[in-house]
C-alpha positions as CSV (number, residue, x, y, z in Angstrom):
1,M,5.6,67.3,89.4
2,R,4.5,70.8,89.0
3,A,3.4,73.7,91.2
4,Y,0.1,72.5,92.4
5,L,1.0,69.1,93.7
6,F,3.3,69.9,96.6
7,A,6.0,67.6,97.7
8,L,4.8,68.1,101.2
9,V,1.1,68.2,100.5
10,P,-1.1,65.2,100.3
11,A,-3.4,66.8,97.8
12,V,-2.7,64.0,95.4
13,A,-4.9,64.9,92.5
14,F,-3.6,67.9,90.6
15,L,-2.3,67.7,87.1
16,P,0.5,69.9,85.9
17,G,-0.3,73.4,84.7
18,P,2.0,75.5,82.6
19,A,1.5,78.7,84.5
20,A,2.0,76.9,87.8
21,A,5.3,75.4,86.8
22,Q,7.7,78.2,87.7
23,S,10.6,77.3,89.9
24,R,11.4,80.1,92.4
25,V,14.9,79.7,93.7
26,D,15.7,83.2,95.0
27,A,15.5,84.3,98.6
28,T,12.3,86.3,98.3
29,E,10.0,83.7,96.9
30,L,9.3,80.1,97.8
31,D,9.5,77.5,95.1
32,S,6.4,75.6,94.4
33,V,7.0,71.9,94.4
34,V,4.7,69.1,93.8
35,V,3.5,65.8,95.0
36,T,6.6,63.6,94.7
37,A,9.2,65.7,93.1
38,T,9.4,68.8,90.9
39,R,9.3,69.7,87.3
40,S,13.1,69.5,86.8
41,P,15.9,67.7,88.4
42,D,17.4,71.0,89.6
43,D,14.3,71.7,91.6
44,A,14.9,68.6,93.8
45,L,17.8,70.6,95.4
46,L,15.1,72.7,97.1
47,V,13.0,69.9,98.7
48,P,13.9,68.2,102.1
49,A,12.9,64.7,101.0
50,A,14.2,61.9,98.8
51,I,12.8,62.5,95.4
52,D,13.6,61.3,91.9
53,L,12.4,62.1,88.4
54,V,12.6,59.6,85.5
55,D,12.2,61.7,82.3
56,A,10.6,60.7,79.0
57,D,14.0,59.9,77.4
58,E,14.8,57.4,80.1
59,I,11.4,55.9,79.9
60,D,11.6,55.5,76.1
61,R,15.2,54.8,75.3
62,A,15.4,51.2,73.8
63,Q,12.4,50.1,75.9
64,P,9.2,48.4,74.9
65,R,7.2,50.5,77.4
66,I,5.3,47.5,78.7
67,D,5.3,48.3,82.5
68,L,7.0,50.3,85.2
69,S,9.6,47.7,86.0
70,E,11.6,48.9,83.0
71,S,12.0,52.5,84.2
72,L,12.1,52.3,88.0
73,Q,15.3,50.2,88.2
74,R,17.3,53.4,88.2
75,V,15.6,54.8,91.3
76,P,17.3,53.7,94.5
77,G,15.1,52.3,97.3
78,V,12.4,51.2,94.7
79,V,11.8,47.6,93.6
80,A,9.4,46.9,90.7
81,R,9.4,43.2,89.8
82,D,7.8,41.9,86.7
83,R,6.2,38.7,88.0
84,Q,5.8,37.2,84.5
85,N,2.1,37.0,85.5
86,Q,-0.2,39.7,84.2
87,A,-3.0,38.3,86.4
88,Q,-1.2,39.6,89.5
89,D,0.2,42.9,88.3
90,L,3.7,44.2,89.2
91,Q,5.2,43.7,92.7
92,V,6.2,47.2,93.8
93,S,7.9,48.2,97.0
94,I,9.7,51.3,98.4
95,R,12.1,50.9,101.2
96,G,10.7,47.5,101.9
97,Y,7.0,48.5,102.1
98,G,4.7,46.7,99.7
99,A,6.7,43.5,99.3
100,R,4.0,41.4,101.1
101,A,1.5,42.0,98.3
102,A,0.3,38.7,96.7
103,F,-1.3,40.8,93.9
104,G,-1.6,44.5,93.2
105,V,0.3,47.1,95.1
106,R,0.3,47.8,98.8
107,G,2.1,50.3,101.0
108,V,2.8,52.7,98.1
109,R,0.5,55.5,96.8
110,L,0.1,55.5,93.0
111,Y,-1.2,58.3,90.7
112,T,-1.5,58.9,87.0
113,D,-1.8,62.5,85.9
114,G,-2.9,63.4,89.4
115,I,-5.7,60.8,89.6
116,P,-5.3,58.1,92.3
117,A,-4.5,54.6,91.2
118,T,-4.8,53.6,94.8
119,M,-8.1,53.0,96.4
120,P,-9.0,54.6,99.8
121,D,-8.1,51.3,101.6
122,G,-4.6,51.4,100.2
123,Q,-4.9,48.8,97.4
124,G,-3.4,50.0,94.1
125,Q,-2.9,49.0,90.5
126,V,-0.5,50.1,87.8
127,S,-1.7,48.1,84.8
128,H,-3.4,51.2,83.2
129,F,-0.4,53.5,83.5
130,P,0.0,55.1,80.0
131,L,3.7,54.6,79.5
132,E,3.4,55.2,75.7
133,S,2.8,58.9,76.2
134,A,4.5,59.4,79.6
135,G,6.4,62.6,80.0
136,R,7.9,61.7,83.4
137,I,7.6,59.5,86.4
138,E,8.2,61.0,89.8
139,V,9.0,59.1,93.0
140,L,8.9,60.2,96.6
141,R,10.5,58.0,99.3
142,G,10.5,58.2,103.0
143,P,8.6,60.1,105.8
144,F,6.9,62.8,103.7
145,S,4.9,60.0,101.9
146,A,2.8,60.0,105.2
147,L,1.2,63.2,103.9
148,Y,-0.5,61.2,101.1
149,G,-2.6,59.2,103.5
150,N,-3.0,55.4,103.7
151,A,0.5,54.2,102.8
152,S,3.9,53.6,104.3
153,G,6.6,53.5,101.7
154,G,6.3,56.3,99.2
155,V,4.5,57.8,96.2
156,I,4.8,57.0,92.5
157,E,3.2,59.3,90.0
158,L,3.2,59.3,86.2
159,F,2.5,62.4,84.1
160,T,1.5,62.4,80.5
161,A,3.8,64.5,78.2
162,D,2.8,67.8,76.7
163,A,1.6,67.7,73.1
164,P,4.2,68.6,70.4
165,P,4.0,72.1,68.8
166,V,2.0,70.8,65.8
167,P,-0.5,68.0,65.4
168,T,1.3,64.6,65.3
169,L,0.1,61.1,64.5
170,G,2.1,58.2,65.8
171,A,2.2,54.4,65.5
172,G,4.4,51.7,66.9
173,F,5.0,48.0,67.0
174,V,7.1,45.8,69.3
175,A,7.7,42.0,68.9
176,G,9.7,39.8,71.2
177,A,10.3,36.3,72.6
178,N,7.5,34.3,74.1
179,G,4.9,35.7,71.6
180,L,5.2,39.3,72.7
181,R,3.3,41.7,70.3
182,K,2.5,45.3,71.1
183,S,0.8,47.8,68.9
184,S,0.2,51.5,69.7
185,L,-1.5,54.4,68.0
186,S,-1.6,58.0,69.1
187,F,-2.7,61.5,68.1
188,H,-1.3,64.5,70.0
189,T,-2.1,68.1,69.1
190,P,-2.1,71.6,70.6
191,W,-5.1,73.8,70.2
192,G,-6.2,77.4,70.7
193,A,-4.1,80.6,70.6
194,E,-0.7,80.0,68.8
195,D,1.2,82.7,70.7
196,G,0.3,81.2,74.1
197,R,-0.3,84.6,75.6
198,S,-3.9,85.5,74.7
199,G,-7.2,83.6,74.4
200,T,-7.5,80.0,75.4
201,Q,-5.0,77.3,74.6
202,G,-4.1,73.8,75.6
203,D,-3.5,70.3,74.2
204,L,-5.2,67.1,73.4
205,L,-3.6,63.6,73.6
206,L,-5.2,60.4,72.5
207,D,-3.5,57.0,73.0
208,L,-4.4,53.4,72.3
209,I,-2.2,50.4,73.2
210,D,-2.7,46.7,72.7
211,I,-0.3,44.1,74.2
212,D,-0.5,40.4,73.6
213,S,1.8,37.7,75.0
214,D,2.0,33.9,75.1
215,G,3.9,34.3,78.4
216,Y,7.3,32.9,79.5
217,R,5.7,30.2,81.6
218,D,3.1,27.7,80.8
219,H,-0.4,29.0,81.3
220,S,0.7,32.6,81.5
221,G,-0.7,34.2,78.3
222,S,-2.3,37.6,78.5
223,H,-4.0,40.2,76.4
224,R,-4.2,43.9,77.5
225,T,-5.8,46.8,75.8
226,S,-5.6,50.3,77.3
227,G,-6.5,53.8,76.1
228,Q,-6.3,57.4,77.4
229,A,-7.7,60.7,76.3
230,L,-6.3,63.9,78.0
231,L,-7.5,67.4,77.4
232,R,-5.8,70.4,79.0
233,G,-6.6,74.1,78.6
234,T,-6.8,77.5,80.1
235,F,-9.7,79.9,80.8
236,G,-10.2,83.4,82.1
237,D,-7.4,85.1,84.0
238,G,-5.1,82.5,85.4
239,G,-7.5,79.5,85.2
240,R,-6.4,76.0,84.0
241,Y,-8.4,72.8,83.6
242,T,-7.6,69.1,82.8
243,L,-10.0,66.4,81.7
244,L,-8.8,62.8,81.7
245,F,-10.3,59.5,80.7
246,N,-8.5,56.1,80.7
247,G,-9.7,52.6,80.2
248,L,-8.3,49.1,80.6
249,D,-9.3,45.6,79.3
250,L,-7.2,42.7,80.6
251,T,-7.5,39.0,80.2
252,A,-4.7,36.8,81.7
253,D,-3.9,33.3,82.8
254,D,-2.4,32.7,86.2
255,P,0.5,30.2,86.3
256,Q,0.9,30.6,90.1
257,G,4.1,30.0,92.1
258,L,6.4,27.0,92.0
259,T,8.3,25.2,94.7
260,A,12.1,25.2,94.7
261,A,12.1,21.6,93.4
262,Q,9.6,22.5,90.6
263,V,11.8,25.5,89.5
264,R,14.8,23.1,89.3
265,D,12.8,20.6,87.3
266,N,11.1,23.0,84.8
267,R,11.3,26.8,85.2
268,R,8.6,27.4,82.7
269,A,6.0,25.2,84.3
270,A,2.7,26.3,85.9
271,S,1.5,24.8,89.1
272,D,-0.7,21.7,89.0
273,G,-3.5,23.6,90.5
274,A,-3.3,26.3,87.9
275,L,-3.6,23.8,85.1
276,T,-6.4,21.8,86.9
277,F,-8.6,24.8,87.6
278,D,-7.6,26.9,84.7
279,T,-6.7,29.8,87.0
280,R,-7.3,33.2,85.3
281,K,-8.4,36.8,85.7
282,T,-10.2,39.4,83.7
283,V,-10.2,43.1,84.5
284,R,-12.3,45.9,83.0
285,Q,-11.6,49.5,84.3
286,D,-12.9,52.9,83.2
287,Q,-11.9,56.1,85.0
288,F,-12.6,59.8,84.5
289,G,-11.0,62.7,86.2
290,A,-11.2,66.5,86.1
291,R,-9.2,69.3,87.7
292,V,-9.6,73.0,87.9
293,E,-7.0,75.5,89.2
294,H,-7.4,79.2,89.5
295,T,-5.5,82.2,91.0
296,L,-8.0,84.2,93.0
297,S,-5.8,87.1,93.8
298,A,-2.2,87.9,94.7
299,G,-1.1,85.2,97.1
300,H,-4.3,83.1,96.9
301,E,-4.8,80.0,94.7
302,I,-7.3,77.2,94.7
303,A,-7.4,73.8,93.0
304,V,-10.2,71.1,93.0
305,T,-9.9,67.7,91.5
306,A,-12.6,65.1,91.2
307,W,-12.6,61.6,89.8
308,A,-14.8,58.5,89.4
309,G,-14.4,55.0,88.0
310,N,-15.4,51.4,87.9
311,R,-13.2,48.3,88.1
312,A,-14.7,44.9,87.5
313,T,-12.6,41.8,88.2
314,T,-13.4,38.1,87.8
315,Q,-10.9,35.5,89.0
316,M,-10.7,31.7,89.0
317,L,-8.7,30.3,92.0
318,S,-7.3,26.8,92.6
319,V,-9.1,26.1,95.9
320,P,-9.5,22.3,96.2
321,V,-13.0,21.1,95.8
322,A,-12.9,19.1,99.0
323,V,-12.0,22.2,101.0
324,Q,-15.2,23.9,99.8
325,R,-17.5,20.9,100.2
326,D,-16.3,20.1,103.7
327,N,-16.7,23.7,105.0
328,P,-20.2,25.2,104.5
329,L,-18.8,28.6,105.5
330,H,-16.2,28.6,102.8
331,N,-16.5,31.5,100.3
332,G,-15.8,29.5,97.2
333,G,-13.0,29.4,94.6
334,A,-14.2,31.9,92.0
335,I,-14.5,35.6,92.6
336,D,-16.6,38.3,90.9
337,L,-15.8,41.8,92.1
338,D,-17.4,44.9,90.8
339,R,-16.1,48.2,92.3
340,D,-17.3,51.8,91.8
341,Y,-15.1,54.5,93.3
342,H,-15.0,58.3,93.4
343,G,-13.3,61.1,95.2
344,I,-12.7,64.8,95.5
345,D,-9.7,66.8,96.6
346,G,-9.7,70.5,97.3
347,R,-6.9,72.8,98.2
348,W,-6.2,76.5,99.0
349,R,-2.7,78.0,99.0
350,W,-1.7,81.3,100.6
351,S,1.7,82.9,99.9
352,T,3.0,85.8,101.9
353,E,6.1,86.8,104.0
354,L,7.0,85.9,107.5
355,A,9.8,87.6,109.4
356,G,11.2,88.9,106.1
357,G,11.2,85.4,104.5
358,P,8.8,83.9,102.0
359,F,6.1,81.8,103.6
360,A,3.3,79.6,102.1
361,L,0.4,77.8,103.8
362,T,-1.6,75.1,102.2
363,A,-4.8,73.6,103.6
364,G,-7.1,71.0,102.0
365,F,-9.4,68.0,102.3
366,D,-9.6,64.7,100.5
367,Y,-12.7,62.5,100.4
368,E,-12.6,59.1,98.7
369,V,-15.2,56.3,98.5
370,S,-15.0,52.8,97.1
371,D,-18.2,50.7,96.8
372,E,-17.8,47.1,95.8
373,H,-20.1,44.1,95.2
374,R,-18.2,40.9,96.0
375,L,-19.5,37.6,94.9
376,G,-17.9,34.2,95.6
377,F,-18.8,31.0,93.8
378,E,-17.7,27.4,93.9
379,N,-15.0,26.7,91.2
380,F,-16.7,23.5,90.2
381,T,-20.0,22.0,89.0
382,G,-20.3,18.3,89.5
383,N,-17.1,16.8,88.2
384,D,-16.2,19.8,86.2
385,V,-13.6,22.1,87.8
386,G,-12.4,25.6,86.8
387,V,-16.0,26.7,86.1
388,V,-18.3,29.0,88.0
389,G,-20.5,27.0,90.3
390,A,-22.9,27.6,93.2
391,L,-23.0,31.0,95.0
392,R,-21.1,31.0,98.3
393,R,-20.6,34.7,99.1
394,D,-22.6,37.9,98.4
395,E,-21.4,41.1,100.1
396,R,-21.7,44.8,99.6
397,N,-18.6,46.5,100.9
398,R,-17.9,50.2,101.3
399,V,-14.7,52.0,102.4
400,T,-14.7,55.7,103.0
401,A,-11.6,57.9,103.6
402,N,-12.0,61.4,105.1
403,D,-8.7,63.3,105.3
404,V,-7.8,66.9,106.1
405,Y,-4.3,68.3,105.8
406,L,-2.2,71.4,106.5
407,Q,1.3,72.3,105.2
408,A,3.6,75.2,105.8
409,E,6.7,76.2,103.9
410,W,9.1,78.9,105.1
411,A,12.5,80.2,103.9
412,P,13.8,82.0,107.1
413,A,17.1,82.7,105.4
414,E,18.5,82.5,101.8
415,R,20.0,79.0,102.3
416,W,17.4,77.5,104.6
417,R,14.0,76.0,104.0
418,L,11.6,74.5,106.6
419,H,8.6,72.3,105.8
420,V,6.1,71.0,108.3
421,G,2.8,69.3,107.6
422,V,0.1,67.2,109.2
423,R,-2.7,64.9,107.9
424,R,-5.6,63.5,109.8
425,S,-6.9,60.3,108.2
426,E,-10.1,58.4,109.0
427,V,-10.8,55.2,107.1
428,E,-14.1,53.3,107.6
429,F,-14.9,49.8,106.4
430,E,-18.5,48.6,106.2
431,S,-19.5,45.1,105.0
432,D,-23.1,44.1,104.4
433,D,-23.5,40.3,104.2
434,R,-26.3,39.3,101.8
435,F,-25.6,35.5,101.8
436,V,-27.4,34.4,105.0
437,T,-28.7,30.8,105.4
438,A,-29.5,28.5,108.2
439,I,-25.9,27.4,108.4
440,N,-24.2,30.6,107.2
441,P,-24.9,33.4,109.7
442,D,-24.9,37.1,109.0
443,D,-21.3,38.3,108.9
444,S,-21.9,42.0,108.4
445,G,-19.6,44.3,110.3
446,A,-17.8,47.6,110.3
447,L,-14.3,48.8,111.3
448,E,-12.8,52.2,111.6
449,Y,-9.2,53.3,111.7
450,A,-7.9,56.9,112.4
451,R,-4.5,58.4,112.6
452,T,-2.8,61.9,112.7
453,S,0.4,61.9,110.7
454,P,2.8,64.8,111.3
455,V,6.0,65.3,109.2
456,A,8.8,67.9,109.3
457,G,11.9,68.6,107.3
458,V,14.7,71.1,107.0
459,L,17.0,71.8,104.0
460,F,20.3,73.7,103.9
461,R,21.6,74.7,100.5
462,A,25.3,74.6,101.3
463,T,26.2,75.8,97.7
464,P,24.1,76.6,94.6
465,W,24.7,72.9,93.6
466,L,24.7,71.1,96.9
467,S,21.8,70.6,99.4
468,L,21.7,68.8,102.7
469,Y,18.4,67.7,104.3
470,A,16.8,65.9,107.2
471,N,13.2,64.9,107.9
472,A,11.0,62.8,110.2
473,G,7.4,61.7,110.2
474,A,4.8,59.2,111.3
475,G,3.2,56.7,108.9
476,F,-0.2,55.0,108.8
477,E,-1.4,52.0,106.8
478,T,-4.7,50.2,107.2
479,P,-5.5,46.7,105.9
480,T,-7.1,46.7,102.5
481,F,-10.5,45.1,102.0
482,S,-8.8,42.2,100.3
483,E,-6.6,41.7,103.4
484,L,-9.7,41.9,105.7
485,A,-11.6,39.4,103.6
486,Y,-10.3,36.2,105.1
487,R,-9.9,35.1,108.7
488,S,-7.4,32.6,110.1
489,D,-10.2,30.7,111.9
490,G,-12.0,30.0,108.6
491,Q,-15.1,31.8,109.7
492,G,-16.9,34.4,107.6
493,G,-16.9,38.2,108.1
494,L,-14.2,40.8,108.3
495,N,-10.9,39.9,109.9
496,D,-11.5,42.4,112.7
497,T,-8.4,41.3,114.6
498,L,-6.2,43.2,112.2
499,A,-4.8,46.5,113.4
500,P,-3.4,49.3,111.2
501,A,0.4,49.5,110.9
502,R,1.9,52.6,112.4
503,S,5.5,53.7,111.6
504,R,8.0,56.3,112.7
505,N,10.5,57.3,110.1
506,Q,13.7,59.4,110.0
507,E,15.9,60.3,107.1
508,I,19.0,62.4,106.3
509,G,20.3,63.0,102.8
510,V,22.4,65.0,100.4
511,R,21.8,65.9,96.7
512,A,24.2,67.6,94.3
513,R,24.2,68.6,90.6
514,H,27.6,69.9,89.4
515,G,29.8,69.7,86.4
516,G,27.3,67.6,84.4
517,W,26.9,65.1,87.2
518,A,24.0,64.4,89.6
519,Y,24.5,62.7,92.9
520,S,22.2,61.7,95.8
521,A,22.6,59.7,99.0
522,A,20.2,59.0,101.9
523,L,20.2,57.1,105.2
524,F,16.9,56.1,106.6
525,H,15.4,54.3,109.6
526,S,11.8,53.1,110.1
527,R,10.2,51.4,113.0
528,T,6.8,49.9,112.5
529,T,4.3,48.7,115.1
530,D,1.7,46.1,114.1
531,E,3.3,45.4,110.7
532,L,0.8,43.8,108.4
533,V,2.1,40.4,107.4
534,V,0.9,37.4,105.4
535,A,0.1,34.6,107.8
536,A,-0.8,32.1,105.0
537,N,-1.2,32.2,101.3
538,E,-3.0,29.4,99.6
539,G,-5.1,29.0,96.4
540,G,-5.1,32.7,95.6
541,R,-6.3,33.6,99.1
542,S,-4.1,35.4,101.6
543,V,-4.8,35.6,105.4
544,Y,-3.1,38.5,107.2
545,D,-2.0,39.1,110.7
546,N,-0.1,41.7,112.7
547,A,3.6,41.3,113.6
548,G,4.9,43.0,116.7
549,T,7.6,45.6,115.9
550,T,9.7,45.7,112.7
551,R,12.7,47.8,111.8
552,R,13.9,48.9,108.4
553,R,17.2,50.8,108.1
554,G,19.3,51.4,105.0
555,A,21.2,53.5,102.6
556,E,20.5,54.7,99.1
557,F,23.0,56.1,96.5
558,A,22.5,57.3,92.9
559,V,24.8,58.9,90.4
560,D,24.2,60.1,86.8
561,G,26.5,61.9,84.4
562,A,28.7,62.1,81.4
563,L,32.0,60.2,81.5
564,A,33.1,61.6,78.2
565,P,31.4,63.4,75.3
566,R,29.9,60.1,73.9
567,W,29.7,58.1,77.2
568,H,27.2,58.3,79.9
569,L,26.9,56.5,83.2
570,A,23.9,56.1,85.6
571,A,23.9,53.8,88.7
572,A,21.8,53.2,91.8
573,Y,22.5,51.1,94.9
574,T,20.3,50.2,97.9
575,F,21.2,48.6,101.2
576,L,18.2,47.5,103.2
577,D,18.2,45.7,106.5
578,A,14.6,44.8,107.3
579,R,13.9,42.6,110.4
580,Y,11.3,41.6,112.9
581,R,12.2,43.0,116.3
582,D,9.7,41.0,118.4
583,D,8.6,37.4,118.5
584,F,5.1,36.9,117.1
585,V,2.7,34.1,116.5
586,V,0.6,33.5,113.3
587,C,-1.7,30.8,112.0
588,G,0.5,28.7,109.8
589,S,-2.2,26.7,108.0
590,P,-5.7,28.1,108.2
591,P,-8.2,27.4,109.6
592,C,-6.7,27.8,113.1
593,N,-8.6,28.3,116.3
594,Q,-5.5,29.9,117.7
595,D,-2.2,31.0,116.2
596,D,0.4,28.1,116.2
597,V,3.6,29.2,114.4
598,V,6.2,31.3,116.2
599,I,8.3,33.8,114.2
600,E,11.4,34.7,116.2
601,A,12.8,38.2,116.5
602,G,15.7,38.9,114.3
603,R,14.3,37.2,111.2
604,H,14.4,39.1,107.9
605,I,11.2,40.4,106.6
606,P,10.5,38.2,103.5
607,G,10.2,39.5,100.0
608,L,13.1,41.9,100.3
609,A,16.7,41.9,99.1
610,R,19.5,43.2,101.4
611,N,21.5,44.6,98.5
612,T,20.3,45.7,95.1
613,A,22.2,47.6,92.4
614,W,21.6,48.8,88.9
615,A,23.9,50.5,86.4
616,E,23.7,51.6,82.8
617,L,26.7,52.5,80.5
618,R,25.5,54.3,77.4
619,W,27.6,55.0,74.3
620,R,26.6,57.3,71.4
621,P,28.9,56.3,68.6
622,V,27.1,58.7,66.1
623,E,24.4,61.2,66.4
624,H,20.9,59.8,67.1
625,T,22.2,56.3,68.0
626,D,22.6,54.9,71.5
627,V,24.1,51.6,72.6
628,M,23.6,50.5,76.2
629,L,24.8,47.9,78.5
630,Q,22.7,47.5,81.7
631,G,23.5,45.4,84.7
632,R,21.6,44.6,87.9
633,F,22.4,42.7,91.1
634,V,19.8,41.4,93.5
635,D,20.7,39.7,96.7
636,R,18.9,36.6,98.0
637,V,15.3,37.2,98.9
638,F,13.7,35.2,101.7
639,A,10.3,33.8,100.8
640,D,8.8,33.1,104.2
641,D,8.8,34.6,107.7
642,A,10.9,31.7,109.1
643,N,13.6,32.5,106.5
644,S,13.7,28.7,105.7
645,E,13.7,29.3,101.9
646,A,15.0,32.0,99.6
647,A,15.3,33.0,96.0
648,P,19.1,33.0,95.3
649,A,21.0,36.1,94.5
650,Y,21.8,36.9,90.9
651,A,23.5,39.3,88.5
652,S,22.3,39.8,85.0
653,F,23.0,42.0,82.0
654,D,21.0,43.5,79.1
655,L,22.3,44.8,75.8
656,A,20.3,47.3,73.8
657,A,20.6,49.8,70.9
658,E,18.3,52.5,69.6
659,R,18.4,54.5,66.4
660,R,16.4,57.6,65.6
661,F,16.1,58.8,62.0
662,R,14.0,60.6,59.4
663,T,12.8,59.3,56.1
664,A,9.7,59.4,53.9
665,G,8.5,62.4,55.8
666,L,8.3,60.5,59.0
667,E,10.3,60.5,62.3
668,W,11.4,56.9,63.2
669,R,12.6,55.3,66.4
670,G,13.9,51.7,66.2
671,F,15.4,49.6,68.9
672,A,16.6,46.1,69.6
673,R,17.5,44.6,73.0
674,V,18.6,41.2,74.5
675,N,17.7,40.8,78.1
676,N,19.5,38.5,80.5
677,L,22.4,38.4,78.0
678,F,24.3,35.5,79.6
679,D,21.1,33.4,80.1
680,R,21.3,33.3,84.0
681,D,18.6,31.4,85.9
682,V,16.7,34.1,87.7
683,V,13.8,33.9,90.2
684,G,12.2,37.3,89.4
685,S,9.9,37.5,92.4
686,V,8.6,35.5,95.4
687,I,5.1,35.0,96.8
688,V,5.5,35.6,100.5
689,N,4.4,32.6,102.7
690,A,2.8,30.8,99.8
691,G,1.0,27.5,100.6
692,G,2.8,24.3,99.9
693,G,6.1,26.1,99.5
694,R,5.1,27.5,96.1
695,Y,7.0,30.7,96.7
696,F,8.9,31.2,93.4
697,E,8.0,33.0,90.1
698,P,10.9,32.4,87.6
699,A,11.9,35.0,85.1
700,P,13.0,34.3,81.5
701,G,16.5,33.4,80.5
702,R,18.0,35.2,77.5
703,H,15.3,36.8,75.4
704,W,14.9,39.5,72.7
705,M,12.7,42.4,71.7
706,V,12.7,44.7,68.7
707,G,10.5,47.7,68.1
708,L,9.8,50.5,65.6
709,D,7.8,53.7,66.1
710,A,6.9,56.3,63.5
711,T,5.4,59.8,63.9
712,K,4.1,62.2,61.3
713,A,3.8,66.0,62.0
714,F,1.1,67.9,60.2
């Protein structure tokens, strides 16, 4: 990312600005780095943290650009699993944080063009990420992610590409197995002064994407339409602005998880409950963001970003009828959730010299609010199931995050860089119960969590192409409103027994770029107190609890470079040992008056693989043509805290080819790919602690995709 989203600053919401994107690598001026990484791979040599950049070529090359799981495989420490279930979004984790999520993304901060895709309670979504026009994806792993607030694992941010030099109209189509059909339309254009030196100038990007799929499994069809409009420009002397609008419309069936026996019997099946209750979800989201940056004087810069949006979700669950009838306090099996959210982030940066070396100080604030109206209904009427019935829940919920932060960067000598920062986070939850009857008491309540998160890092540039670094920091992760929504005792109201997870993290690493090759390696250790865990997961409802202490330690390696003039290799490997360090007790099958299942110390944290690896060998037989063989290995993944069941380890390979050509006055890009080339049986993801042993979400066997894009420059 560019100059106004600092890798050590939690300021989250600043889009890239051309004038701000200068890399300063000499001894007299500090480089400006941004939220997760920097604007070029070479700039990563100047940041004391584990950062990665996935550029537009890597996002586009022979890919359908459906979701982030395609691109993030090449980043060590990151797992993005396509669950073959659009109703539940991707399963994203970084260094083992986030794998507990039954839906959406937890433990990882998400941004698109500087606008948060994570709510103030830590719940995130990636379904609206505009991959069709992505210029790059940047990823920050490790301790410095603490500076972004309510998360533990890391930060993922997508940036829209710059417009081409001339107005360009684009269209594309992808078709594939299981009824996949994707259509896209775009218009990207620059505007204003042509010389880029006087007057105002900027770019406008409009994108519309429509994706339809029958789904690999029974009852897993989906339809998703998304669009984005981005306007960037300059004003006055050193001013820049960005206006962003994006929208999402999603309808998806939910096949739910399968037991191991069901997977062996029919990998494509949906659960009985999914078919009986027609489990499904609809999502409508609209979001607007604006950012203004300005240089006040020599050494002083400010940036302000504001955003607002609405996300409306309806979902049909498979909660048995008898469970709702027998418990008058039950919240029902159908959900209607309407969320309005907004926020503002402001930052001031001062650059000067300290003891003969460049010094920069950044201070800022971040204020975010999410207001939601949550309704719960029975999922039956008389003998009809899978329909919206009587009202069982009516709540107004509000979560507010007030954060302030401070960061200092100093280069005391030519080869050394020091970075320190601190963020104070206060997150408040308020619930107003409006469904009060003679047998259903008022369950209103409020909770507040606060934490100060310091981080520090040091980097030594041993040579112009080799950097060594070390860092440490404290992390903080609150429960989300969805995680607070259900109690293990079956009573209503917030789950006020949940405490926030608090972590201490250390990391050492090395990065190098030399002779056409890029290398990186990192060793990390994290210790978390009150880890948030899934106590039980049944009928689309997850009940959460706190574990004692957990430990994550591991190693990450990545390499990228040219083997020969026409051959290119990229590879990534992650070792992760994630375990519970203390015995703890949870409610195994809610409702429980007291916890009754003991999880012994030493068990592996479920949802995580001990070893993962990915590699790509690319061959360019002729100009504008690429042929790729990609392979991945995923170790077994335990599905429950007791480590009694696991998805088996697997290795799979994909074969793809892309051709770029010009004809009829158009620029064309065509691709074809066969995934899971050898038709291996793969469980793509697991649902941690799912009820009835329905842990497993199978992935497709051998399947194909073809696509063709065309652009016309005017």
